[in-house]
KOLGU-4560 file (N, C-alpha, C; in nm, 3 decimals, padded with zeros to 5 digits):
<recs>
<n_xx: 00.593 n_yy: 01.583 n_zz: 00.247 ca_xx: 00.561 ca_yy: 01.469 ca_zz: 00.313 c_xx: 00.402 c_yy: 01.451 c_zz: 00.296 mol: A seq: 1 type: MET>
<n_xx: 00.371 n_yy: 01.325 n_zz: 00.257 ca_xx: 00.223 ca_yy: 01.309 ca_zz: 00.250 c_xx: 00.159 c_yy: 01.302 c_zz: 00.388 mol: A seq: 2 type: THR>
<n_xx: 00.018 n_yy: 01.322 n_zz: 00.376 ca_xx: -00.056 ca_yy: 01.301 ca_zz: 00.501 c_xx: -00.197 c_yy: 01.240 c_zz: 00.465 mol: A seq: 3 type: GLU>
<n_xx: -00.277 n_yy: 01.180 n_zz: 00.562 ca_xx: -00.383 ca_yy: 01.168 ca_zz: 00.503 c_xx: -00.485 c_yy: 01.240 c_zz: 00.572 mol: A seq: 4 type: VAL>
<n_xx: -00.592 n_yy: 01.289 n_zz: 00.529 ca_xx: -00.697 ca_yy: 01.397 ca_zz: 00.576 c_xx: -00.828 c_yy: 01.356 c_zz: 00.537 mol: A seq: 5 type: VAL>
<n_xx: -00.933 n_yy: 01.410 n_zz: 00.574 ca_xx: -01.062 ca_yy: 01.417 ca_zz: 00.527 c_xx: -01.100 c_yy: 01.544 c_zz: 00.459 mol: A seq: 6 type: THR>
<n_xx: -01.156 n_yy: 01.530 n_zz: 00.342 ca_xx: -01.188 ca_yy: 01.645 ca_zz: 00.279 c_xx: -01.337 c_yy: 01.644 c_zz: 00.242 mol: A seq: 7 type: LEU>
<n_xx: -01.392 n_yy: 01.770 n_zz: 00.243 ca_xx: -01.570 ca_yy: 01.757 ca_zz: 00.216 c_xx: -01.559 c_yy: 01.811 c_zz: 00.061 mol: A seq: 8 type: LYS>
<n_xx: -01.647 n_yy: 01.751 n_zz: -00.031 ca_xx: -01.676 ca_yy: 01.780 ca_zz: -00.172 c_xx: -01.821 c_yy: 01.830 c_zz: -00.173 mol: A seq: 9 type: TYR>
<n_xx: -01.832 n_yy: 01.924 n_zz: -00.272 ca_xx: -01.982 ca_yy: 01.948 ca_zz: -00.297 c_xx: -01.978 c_yy: 01.882 c_zz: -00.461 mol: A seq: 10 type: TRP>
<n_xx: -02.078 n_yy: 01.805 n_zz: -00.441 ca_xx: -02.146 ca_yy: 01.728 ca_zz: -00.551 c_xx: -02.278 c_yy: 01.762 c_zz: -00.595 mol: A seq: 11 type: TYR>
<n_xx: -02.303 n_yy: 01.778 n_zz: -00.697 ca_xx: -02.417 ca_yy: 01.801 ca_zz: -00.779 c_xx: -02.512 c_yy: 01.653 c_zz: -00.825 mol: A seq: 12 type: ASP>
<n_xx: -02.588 n_yy: 01.626 n_zz: -00.758 ca_xx: -02.657 ca_yy: 01.490 ca_zz: -00.798 c_xx: -02.795 c_yy: 01.547 c_zz: -00.858 mol: A seq: 13 type: PHE>
<n_xx: -02.788 n_yy: 01.544 n_zz: -01.002 ca_xx: -02.921 ca_yy: 01.583 ca_zz: -01.078 c_xx: -02.977 c_yy: 01.711 c_zz: -01.010 mol: A seq: 14 type: ASP>
<n_xx: -02.922 n_yy: 01.820 n_zz: -00.982 ca_xx: -02.957 ca_yy: 01.931 ca_zz: -00.918 c_xx: -02.957 c_yy: 01.968 c_zz: -00.772 mol: A seq: 15 type: GLY>
<n_xx: -02.941 n_yy: 01.858 n_zz: -00.708 ca_xx: -02.936 ca_yy: 01.847 ca_zz: -00.568 c_xx: -02.781 c_yy: 01.822 c_zz: -00.509 mol: A seq: 16 type: GLU>
<n_xx: -02.743 n_yy: 01.945 n_zz: -00.450 ca_xx: -02.627 ca_yy: 01.963 ca_zz: -00.388 c_xx: -02.614 c_yy: 01.892 c_zz: -00.264 mol: A seq: 17 type: LEU>
<n_xx: -02.503 n_yy: 01.821 n_zz: -00.261 ca_xx: -02.466 ca_yy: 01.738 ca_zz: -00.143 c_xx: -02.322 c_yy: 01.725 c_zz: -00.105 mol: A seq: 18 type: GLU>
<n_xx: -02.314 n_yy: 01.731 n_zz: 00.015 ca_xx: -02.142 ca_yy: 01.740 ca_zz: 00.074 c_xx: -02.104 c_yy: 01.611 c_zz: 00.084 mol: A seq: 19 type: ILE>
<n_xx: -02.003 n_yy: 01.557 n_zz: 00.030 ca_xx: -01.969 ca_yy: 01.398 ca_zz: 00.050 c_xx: -01.821 c_yy: 01.420 c_zz: 00.103 mol: A seq: 20 type: VAL>
<n_xx: -01.801 n_yy: 01.342 n_zz: 00.221 ca_xx: -01.650 ca_yy: 01.362 ca_zz: 00.277 c_xx: -01.589 c_yy: 01.224 c_zz: 00.219 mol: A seq: 21 type: GLU>
<n_xx: -01.464 n_yy: 01.284 n_zz: 00.181 ca_xx: -01.345 ca_yy: 01.156 ca_zz: 00.137 c_xx: -01.228 c_yy: 01.171 c_zz: 00.219 mol: A seq: 22 type: LYS>
<n_xx: -01.190 n_yy: 01.031 n_zz: 00.242 ca_xx: -01.055 ca_yy: 01.021 ca_zz: 00.306 c_xx: -00.953 c_yy: 01.033 c_zz: 00.186 mol: A seq: 23 type: GLN>
<n_xx: -00.863 n_yy: 01.112 n_zz: 00.217 ca_xx: -00.770 ca_yy: 01.129 ca_zz: 00.105 c_xx: -00.625 c_yy: 01.113 c_zz: 00.156 mol: A seq: 24 type: VAL>
<n_xx: -00.544 n_yy: 01.093 n_zz: 00.050 ca_xx: -00.380 ca_yy: 01.118 ca_zz: 00.072 c_xx: -00.331 c_yy: 01.232 c_zz: -00.010 mol: A seq: 25 type: LEU>
<n_xx: -00.307 n_yy: 01.310 n_zz: 00.071 ca_xx: -00.236 ca_yy: 01.458 ca_zz: 00.006 c_xx: -00.078 c_yy: 01.423 c_zz: -00.038 mol: A seq: 26 type: VAL>
<n_xx: -00.062 n_yy: 01.420 n_zz: -00.154 ca_xx: 00.046 ca_yy: 01.397 ca_zz: -00.218 c_xx: 00.133 c_yy: 01.531 c_zz: -00.257 mol: A seq: 27 type: ILE>
<n_xx: 00.077 n_yy: 01.643 n_zz: -00.263 ca_xx: 00.117 ca_yy: 01.779 ca_zz: -00.299 c_xx: 00.019 c_yy: 01.876 c_zz: -00.267 mol: A seq: 28 type: ALA>
<n_xx: 00.051 n_yy: 02.001 n_zz: -00.250 ca_xx: -00.035 ca_yy: 02.105 ca_zz: -00.181 c_xx: -00.159 c_yy: 02.101 c_zz: -00.239 mol: A seq: 29 type: PRO>
<n_xx: -00.195 n_yy: 02.069 n_zz: -00.374 ca_xx: -00.318 ca_yy: 02.075 ca_zz: -00.421 c_xx: -00.352 c_yy: 01.943 c_zz: -00.491 mol: A seq: 30 type: THR>
<n_xx: -00.299 n_yy: 01.820 n_zz: -00.477 ca_xx: -00.346 ca_yy: 01.706 ca_zz: -00.521 c_xx: -00.331 c_yy: 01.613 c_zz: -00.416 mol: A seq: 31 type: THR>
<n_xx: -00.427 n_yy: 01.496 n_zz: -00.463 ca_xx: -00.463 ca_yy: 01.417 ca_zz: -00.331 c_xx: -00.479 c_yy: 01.291 c_zz: -00.438 mol: A seq: 32 type: VAL>
<n_xx: -00.482 n_yy: 01.194 n_zz: -00.363 ca_xx: -00.534 ca_yy: 01.058 ca_zz: -00.390 c_xx: -00.669 c_yy: 00.995 c_zz: -00.319 mol: A seq: 33 type: VAL>
<n_xx: -00.787 n_yy: 00.979 n_zz: -00.405 ca_xx: -00.892 ca_yy: 00.929 ca_zz: -00.336 c_xx: -00.933 c_yy: 00.790 c_zz: -00.365 mol: A seq: 34 type: THR>
<n_xx: -00.992 n_yy: 00.697 n_zz: -00.295 ca_xx: -01.055 ca_yy: 00.590 ca_zz: -00.319 c_xx: -01.206 c_yy: 00.600 c_zz: -00.285 mol: A seq: 35 type: ALA>
<n_xx: -01.297 n_yy: 00.558 n_zz: -00.409 ca_xx: -01.437 ca_yy: 00.571 ca_zz: -00.400 c_xx: -01.467 c_yy: 00.481 c_zz: -00.496 mol: A seq: 36 type: ASN>
<n_xx: -01.591 n_yy: 00.383 n_zz: -00.443 ca_xx: -01.653 ca_yy: 00.308 ca_zz: -00.517 c_xx: -01.548 c_yy: 00.162 c_zz: -00.587 mol: A seq: 37 type: GLY>
<n_xx: -01.531 n_yy: 00.198 n_zz: -00.734 ca_xx: -01.427 ca_yy: 00.106 ca_zz: -00.777 c_xx: -01.315 c_yy: 00.194 c_zz: -00.855 mol: A seq: 38 type: GLU>
<n_xx: -01.289 n_yy: 00.297 n_zz: -00.777 ca_xx: -01.179 ca_yy: 00.381 ca_zz: -00.856 c_xx: -01.090 c_yy: 00.442 c_zz: -00.746 mol: A seq: 39 type: CYS>
<n_xx: -00.944 n_yy: 00.420 n_zz: -00.769 ca_xx: -00.862 ca_yy: 00.496 ca_zz: -00.676 c_xx: -00.809 c_yy: 00.604 c_zz: -00.811 mol: A seq: 40 type: VAL>
<n_xx: -00.825 n_yy: 00.740 n_zz: -00.755 ca_xx: -00.811 ca_yy: 00.827 ca_zz: -00.827 c_xx: -00.681 c_yy: 00.952 c_zz: -00.781 mol: A seq: 41 type: SER>
<n_xx: -00.612 n_yy: 01.037 n_zz: -00.868 ca_xx: -00.543 ca_yy: 01.127 ca_zz: -00.833 c_xx: -00.617 c_yy: 01.252 c_zz: -00.890 mol: A seq: 42 type: ILE>
<n_xx: -00.665 n_yy: 01.341 n_zz: -00.799 ca_xx: -00.756 ca_yy: 01.451 ca_zz: -00.827 c_xx: -00.634 c_yy: 01.576 c_zz: -00.801 mol: A seq: 43 type: GLU>
<n_xx: -00.641 n_yy: 01.714 n_zz: -00.862 ca_xx: -00.622 ca_yy: 01.834 ca_zz: -00.820 c_xx: -00.729 c_yy: 01.907 c_zz: -00.797 mol: A seq: 44 type: VAL>
<n_xx: -00.700 n_yy: 01.985 n_zz: -00.670 ca_xx: -00.811 ca_yy: 02.049 ca_zz: -00.611 c_xx: -00.807 c_yy: 02.181 c_zz: -00.677 mol: A seq: 45 type: ILE>
<n_xx: -00.880 n_yy: 02.259 n_zz: -00.746 ca_xx: -00.861 ca_yy: 02.384 ca_zz: -00.792 c_xx: -00.927 c_yy: 02.470 c_zz: -00.719 mol: A seq: 46 type: GLU>
<n_xx: -01.043 n_yy: 02.458 n_zz: -00.649 ca_xx: -01.095 ca_yy: 02.555 ca_zz: -00.560 c_xx: -01.163 c_yy: 02.507 c_zz: -00.457 mol: A seq: 47 type: LYS>
<n_xx: -01.172 n_yy: 02.567 n_zz: -00.352 ca_xx: -01.243 ca_yy: 02.544 ca_zz: -00.230 c_xx: -01.319 c_yy: 02.682 c_zz: -00.185 mol: A seq: 48 type: THR>
<n_xx: -01.438 n_yy: 02.660 n_zz: -00.122 ca_xx: -01.528 ca_yy: 02.752 ca_zz: -00.064 c_xx: -01.467 c_yy: 02.821 c_zz: 00.049 mol: A seq: 49 type: ASP>
<n_xx: -01.531 n_yy: 02.925 n_zz: 00.097 ca_xx: -01.488 ca_yy: 02.987 ca_zz: 00.233 c_xx: -01.472 c_yy: 02.885 c_zz: 00.345 mol: A seq: 50 type: GLU>
<n_xx: -01.553 n_yy: 02.785 n_zz: 00.355 ca_xx: -01.561 ca_yy: 02.689 ca_zz: 00.463 c_xx: -01.449 c_yy: 02.576 c_zz: 00.425 mol: A seq: 51 type: ASN>
<n_xx: -01.395 n_yy: 02.564 n_zz: 00.331 ca_xx: -01.254 ca_yy: 02.461 ca_zz: 00.296 c_xx: -01.354 c_yy: 02.353 c_zz: 00.229 mol: A seq: 52 type: GLY>
<n_xx: -01.462 n_yy: 02.363 n_zz: 00.184 ca_xx: -01.533 ca_yy: 02.237 ca_zz: 00.096 c_xx: -01.474 c_yy: 02.264 c_zz: -00.037 mol: A seq: 53 type: ILE>
<n_xx: -01.448 n_yy: 02.150 n_zz: -00.107 ca_xx: -01.384 ca_yy: 02.127 ca_zz: -00.232 c_xx: -01.514 c_yy: 02.163 c_zz: -00.329 mol: A seq: 54 type: VAL>
<n_xx: -01.487 n_yy: 02.251 n_zz: -00.401 ca_xx: -01.599 ca_yy: 02.298 ca_zz: -00.510 c_xx: -01.569 c_yy: 02.265 c_zz: -00.669 mol: A seq: 55 type: THR>
<n_xx: -01.434 n_yy: 02.281 n_zz: -00.689 ca_xx: -01.390 ca_yy: 02.229 ca_zz: -00.823 c_xx: -01.268 c_yy: 02.151 c_zz: -00.834 mol: A seq: 56 type: ASP>
<n_xx: -01.266 n_yy: 02.039 n_zz: -00.885 ca_xx: -01.127 ca_yy: 01.958 ca_zz: -00.899 c_xx: -01.127 c_yy: 01.869 c_zz: -01.047 mol: A seq: 57 type: TRP>
<n_xx: -01.024 n_yy: 01.854 n_zz: -01.058 ca_xx: -00.992 ca_yy: 01.786 ca_zz: -01.170 c_xx: -00.958 c_yy: 01.636 c_zz: -01.155 mol: A seq: 58 type: GLN>
<n_xx: -01.009 n_yy: 01.528 n_zz: -01.214 ca_xx: -00.945 ca_yy: 01.390 ca_zz: -01.189 c_xx: -00.843 c_yy: 01.367 c_zz: -01.292 mol: A seq: 59 type: THR>
<n_xx: -00.717 n_yy: 01.336 n_zz: -01.248 ca_xx: -00.593 ca_yy: 01.319 ca_zz: -01.352 c_xx: -00.586 c_yy: 01.191 c_zz: -01.405 mol: A seq: 60 type: ILE>
<n_xx: -00.628 n_yy: 01.084 n_zz: -01.321 ca_xx: -00.623 ca_yy: 00.917 ca_zz: -01.333 c_xx: -00.683 c_yy: 00.864 c_zz: -01.262 mol: A seq: 61 type: THR>
<n_xx: -00.759 n_yy: 00.750 n_zz: -01.296 ca_xx: -00.807 ca_yy: 00.659 ca_zz: -01.243 c_xx: -00.733 c_yy: 00.490 c_zz: -01.256 mol: A seq: 62 type: ASN>
<n_xx: -00.758 n_yy: 00.447 n_zz: -01.137 ca_xx: -00.731 ca_yy: 00.293 ca_zz: -01.131 c_xx: -00.854 c_yy: 00.226 c_zz: -01.123 mol: A seq: 63 type: VAL>
<n_xx: -00.924 n_yy: 00.157 n_zz: -01.208 ca_xx: -01.041 ca_yy: 00.079 ca_zz: -01.167 c_xx: -01.000 c_yy: -00.066 c_zz: -01.113 mol: A seq: 64 type: ILE>
<n_xx: -01.057 n_yy: -00.073 n_zz: -01.004 ca_xx: -01.033 ca_yy: -00.208 ca_zz: -00.923 c_xx: -01.165 c_yy: -00.259 c_zz: -00.877 mol: A seq: 65 type: LEU>
<n_xx: -01.174 n_yy: -00.387 n_zz: -00.845 ca_xx: -01.310 ca_yy: -00.437 ca_zz: -00.766 c_xx: -01.343 c_yy: -00.334 c_zz: -00.635 mol: A seq: 66 type: PRO>
<n_xx: -01.456 n_yy: -00.331 n_zz: -00.633 ca_xx: -01.502 ca_yy: -00.244 ca_zz: -00.503 c_xx: -01.457 c_yy: -00.282 c_zz: -00.384 mol: A seq: 67 type: GLU>
<n_xx: -01.467 n_yy: -00.409 n_zz: -00.357 ca_xx: -01.412 ca_yy: -00.471 ca_zz: -00.206 c_xx: -01.256 c_yy: -00.438 c_zz: -00.208 mol: A seq: 68 type: GLU>
<n_xx: -01.193 n_yy: -00.413 n_zz: -00.292 ca_xx: -01.055 ca_yy: -00.390 ca_zz: -00.269 c_xx: -01.031 c_yy: -00.249 c_zz: -00.256 mol: A seq: 69 type: ILE>
<n_xx: -01.103 n_yy: -00.169 n_zz: -00.319 ca_xx: -01.089 ca_yy: -00.015 ca_zz: -00.290 c_xx: -01.122 c_yy: 00.007 c_zz: -00.161 mol: A seq: 70 type: VAL>
<n_xx: -01.250 n_yy: -00.080 n_zz: -00.128 ca_xx: -01.297 ca_yy: -00.046 ca_zz: 00.001 c_xx: -01.204 c_yy: -00.051 c_zz: 00.131 mol: A seq: 71 type: ALA>
<n_xx: -01.109 n_yy: -00.141 n_zz: 00.101 ca_xx: -01.000 ca_yy: -00.177 ca_zz: 00.204 c_xx: -00.882 c_yy: -00.103 c_zz: 00.210 mol: A seq: 72 type: GLU>
<n_xx: -00.858 n_yy: -00.025 n_zz: 00.082 ca_xx: -00.727 ca_yy: 00.053 ca_zz: 00.112 c_xx: -00.697 c_yy: 00.120 c_zz: 00.225 mol: A seq: 73 type: ILE>
<n_xx: -00.588 n_yy: 00.135 n_zz: 00.273 ca_xx: -00.539 ca_yy: 00.198 ca_zz: 00.396 c_xx: -00.432 c_yy: 00.307 c_zz: 00.359 mol: A seq: 74 type: ASP>
<n_xx: -00.485 n_yy: 00.424 n_zz: 00.349 ca_xx: -00.401 ca_yy: 00.534 ca_zz: 00.318 c_xx: -00.290 c_yy: 00.553 c_zz: 00.409 mol: A seq: 75 type: PHE>
<n_xx: -00.326 n_yy: 00.504 n_zz: 00.511 ca_xx: -00.191 ca_yy: 00.537 ca_zz: 00.628 c_xx: -00.056 c_yy: 00.458 c_zz: 00.591 mol: A seq: 76 type: GLU>
<n_xx: -00.123 n_yy: 00.328 n_zz: 00.544 ca_xx: 00.005 ca_yy: 00.235 ca_zz: 00.494 c_xx: 00.060 c_yy: 00.269 c_zz: 00.366 mol: A seq: 77 type: SER>
<n_xx: -00.001 n_yy: 00.367 n_zz: 00.287 ca_xx: 00.063 ca_yy: 00.391 ca_zz: 00.161 c_xx: 00.124 c_yy: 00.534 c_zz: 00.178 mol: A seq: 78 type: LEU>
<n_xx: 00.138 n_yy: 00.598 n_zz: 00.253 ca_xx: 00.157 ca_yy: 00.756 ca_zz: 00.275 c_xx: 00.331 c_yy: 00.770 c_zz: 00.279 mol: A seq: 79 type: LYS>
<n_xx: 00.381 n_yy: 00.660 n_zz: 00.320 ca_xx: 00.524 ca_yy: 00.671 ca_zz: 00.294 c_xx: 00.578 c_yy: 00.607 c_zz: 00.160 mol: A seq: 80 type: ASP>
<n_xx: 00.513 n_yy: 00.585 n_zz: 00.077 ca_xx: 00.550 ca_yy: 00.523 ca_zz: -00.057 c_xx: 00.543 c_yy: 00.662 c_zz: -00.156 mol: A seq: 81 type: LEU>
<n_xx: 00.631 n_yy: 00.649 n_zz: -00.264 ca_xx: 00.617 ca_yy: 00.744 ca_zz: -00.339 c_xx: 00.491 c_yy: 00.706 c_zz: -00.455 mol: A seq: 82 type: SER>
<n_xx: 00.465 n_yy: 00.822 n_zz: -00.514 ca_xx: 00.308 ca_yy: 00.764 ca_zz: -00.567 c_xx: 00.339 c_yy: 00.667 c_zz: -00.706 mol: A seq: 83 type: VAL>
<n_xx: 00.436 n_yy: 00.671 n_zz: -00.737 ca_xx: 00.475 ca_yy: 00.573 ca_zz: -00.847 c_xx: 00.483 c_yy: 00.428 c_zz: -00.813 mol: A seq: 84 type: ALA>
<n_xx: 00.542 n_yy: 00.409 n_zz: -00.676 ca_xx: 00.534 ca_yy: 00.265 ca_zz: -00.614 c_xx: 00.385 c_yy: 00.233 c_zz: -00.556 mol: A seq: 85 type: GLU>
<n_xx: 00.327 n_yy: 00.343 n_zz: -00.506 ca_xx: 00.167 ca_yy: 00.329 ca_zz: -00.480 c_xx: 00.103 c_yy: 00.280 c_zz: -00.587 mol: A seq: 86 type: MET>
<n_xx: 00.091 n_yy: 00.351 n_zz: -00.703 ca_xx: 00.035 ca_yy: 00.275 ca_zz: -00.832 c_xx: 00.089 c_yy: 00.172 c_zz: -00.889 mol: A seq: 87 type: PHE>
<n_xx: 00.218 n_yy: 00.131 n_zz: -00.882 ca_xx: 00.254 ca_yy: -00.004 ca_zz: -00.923 c_xx: 00.206 c_yy: -00.093 c_zz: -00.818 mol: A seq: 88 type: ARG>
<n_xx: 00.166 n_yy: -00.070 n_zz: -00.688 ca_xx: 00.113 ca_yy: -00.206 ca_zz: -00.607 c_xx: -00.007 c_yy: -00.203 c_zz: -00.640 mol: A seq: 89 type: ARG>
<n_xx: -00.115 n_yy: -00.092 n_zz: -00.668 ca_xx: -00.243 ca_yy: -00.084 ca_zz: -00.707 c_xx: -00.264 c_yy: -00.192 c_zz: -00.830 mol: A seq: 90 type: LEU>
<n_xx: -00.170 n_yy: -00.158 n_zz: -00.918 ca_xx: -00.181 ca_yy: -00.231 ca_zz: -01.060 c_xx: -00.153 c_yy: -00.373 c_zz: -01.028 mol: A seq: 91 type: ALA>
<n_xx: -00.055 n_yy: -00.391 n_zz: -00.951 ca_xx: -00.043 ca_yy: -00.541 ca_zz: -00.919 c_xx: -00.144 c_yy: -00.599 c_zz: -00.873 mol: A seq: 92 type: ALA>
<n_xx: -00.239 n_yy: -00.543 n_zz: -00.787 ca_xx: -00.358 ca_yy: -00.587 ca_zz: -00.716 c_xx: -00.446 c_yy: -00.646 c_zz: -00.859 mol: A seq: 93 type: ILE>
<n_xx: -00.469 n_yy: -00.528 n_zz: -00.917 ca_xx: -00.565 ca_yy: -00.552 ca_zz: -01.021 c_xx: -00.516 c_yy: -00.665 c_zz: -01.139 mol: A seq: 94 type: LYS>
<n_xx: -00.404 n_yy: -00.711 n_zz: -01.156 ca_xx: -00.347 ca_yy: -00.807 ca_zz: -01.206 c_xx: -00.390 c_yy: -00.950 c_zz: -01.159 mol: A seq: 95 type: LYS>
<n_xx: -00.392 n_yy: -00.964 n_zz: -01.005 ca_xx: -00.394 ca_yy: -01.069 ca_zz: -00.937 c_xx: -00.529 c_yy: -01.134 c_zz: -00.949 mol: A seq: 96 type: ALA>
</recs>
């Protein structure tokens, strides 16, 4: 079953480490969907530190959408959909 949670990620911005919080839709034990900027992404979490902060991840795919659409994505409304159906709906938004 999918769930919506907030994860913390370590980002390196030109040598400056910063923790960024992201709301994510967990679709498998180490796989999440994120929405940030103009991307909706599927990411595989490969490593977390002792505090549960994500330190290493791989982006599997991105769907590029206008930033105003990405900002309005409600993971709670998507969590009961299959991944295929969720991305079909996002692709339909992109075409509109």
